[in-house]
VOVEXSE-957956 format. One line per field, with one value per residue (C-alpha): residue number from 0; residue in one letter; z, y, x. Coordinates in nm, 4 decimals, padded with zeros to 6 digits. Each point is the difference from the previous one (the first is absolute). Layout:
<nodes>
num	[NUM,...]
residuo	[A,...]
up	[Z,...]
north	[Y,...]
east	[X,...]
</nodes>
This chain:
<nodes>
num	[0,1,2,3,4,5,6,7,8,9,10,11,12,13,14,15,16,17,18,19,20,21,22,23,24,25,26,27,28,29,30,31,32,33,34,35,36,37,38,39,40,41,42,43,44,45,46,47,48,49,50,51,52,53,54,55,56,57,58,59,60,61,62,63,64,65,66,67,68,69,70,71,72,73,74,75,76,77,78,79,80,81,82,83,84]
residuo	[M,S,S,Q,S,N,Q,Y,W,R,A,N,V,R,L,V,L,S,L,L,A,V,W,A,F,V,S,F,G,L,S,I,I,L,V,D,E,L,N,H,I,T,F,F,G,F,K,L,G,F,W,F,A,Q,Q,G,S,M,Y,V,F,V,L,L,I,A,V,Y,V,Y,Q,V,N,K,L,D,K,K,Y,G,L,G,E,D,E]
up	[02.1740,00.1087,00.3239,-00.1895,-00.1804,00.3314,00.1451,-00.3032,00.0223,00.3763,-00.0422,-00.2820,00.2049,00.2998,-00.2231,-00.1414,00.3453,00.1398,-00.2931,00.0359,00.3682,-00.0910,-00.2643,00.2464,00.2642,-00.2422,-00.1764,00.3003,00.2969,-00.1206,-00.2450,00.2063,00.3643,00.0820,-00.2396,00.2741,00.1807,-00.3237,-00.1146,00.2647,-00.2140,-00.3374,-00.2949,-00.3105,00.1187,00.0496,00.3172,00.0310,00.0588,-00.3114,-00.1980,00.0991,-00.0904,-00.3402,-00.1136,00.2522,-00.0067,-00.3804,00.0193,00.2670,-00.2110,-00.3009,00.2270,00.1392,-00.3546,-00.0657,00.3293,-00.0887,-00.3435,00.1469,00.2821,-00.2236,-00.2445,00.2912,00.1148,-00.3507,-00.0233,00.3458,-00.0989,-00.3571,-00.1675,-00.1599,-00.3609,-00.1002,00.1387]
north	[02.8669,-00.0147,-00.1546,-00.2880,-00.0693,-00.0057,-00.2424,-00.2274,-00.0144,-00.0431,-00.3004,-00.1367,00.0290,-00.1612,-00.2912,-00.0419,00.0083,-00.2558,-00.2368,00.0460,-00.0895,-00.3247,-00.0740,00.0677,-00.2222,-00.2896,00.0416,00.0703,-00.1111,-00.3343,-00.0829,00.1015,00.0823,-00.2637,-00.2675,-00.2378,00.0063,-00.0403,-00.2934,-00.2140,00.0202,-00.1743,00.1456,-00.2151,-00.2169,00.2913,00.1731,00.3145,00.2329,-00.1318,00.0312,00.3648,00.0764,-00.1678,00.0330,00.1633,00.3460,00.0129,-00.1030,00.2608,00.2646,-00.0750,00.0044,00.3392,00.1371,-00.1140,00.1533,00.3273,00.0174,-00.0716,00.2532,00.2752,-00.0445,00.0454,00.3038,00.1475,-00.0362,00.1512,00.3118,00.0205,-00.1073,-00.3236,-00.0845,00.0341,00.3518]
east	[-01.5183,-00.3589,-00.1192,-00.1607,00.3261,00.1880,-00.2538,00.0350,00.3792,-00.0073,-00.2314,00.2176,00.3199,-00.1731,-00.1036,00.3505,00.1601,-00.2435,00.0594,00.3762,-00.0305,-00.1776,00.2644,00.2837,-00.1600,-00.0421,00.3351,00.2188,-00.2069,-00.1298,00.2799,00.3024,-00.0731,-00.2629,00.1269,00.1190,-00.3344,-00.1952,00.2126,-00.1712,-00.3162,-00.0284,-00.1915,-00.0497,00.2878,00.2416,00.1061,-00.2133,00.2963,00.1715,-00.3247,-00.0444,00.3605,-00.0242,-00.3614,-00.2300,00.1530,-00.0374,-00.3667,-00.0648,00.1764,-00.2235,-00.3057,00.1071,00.0212,-00.3566,-00.1172,00.1742,-00.1650,-00.3426,00.0377,00.1415,-00.2884,-00.2425,00.1975,-00.0033,-00.3759,-00.0459,00.1944,-00.1332,00.3221,-00.1188,00.0752,-00.3640,-00.0284]
</nodes>
C-alpha cells in the first residue's frame, strides 16, 4: 500500500472510532448509566433519560450515519477517491 492509501485508511478508522465513541456515550452513557440523573429533566413531556433510551439514541445514530457519509465524501475528495474522479 502507498503512503497516501495508509493516510486515507488511518483517517477513516479515526473517524469511525470517534463516531462509535459518540454512539457508545449516547447509547450506554445517557440511556443506561446516567438515566436516573437525566430523569429529573423533562423533554417534550417525557423524562429525558427515558427519552434517550427510547428515541434519542436512534436519532443520534441516524445523525451519525449522515455525519459519516459527509466526512467520508470529504475524505475521498481529499485523497482523490471521489466518485467523479
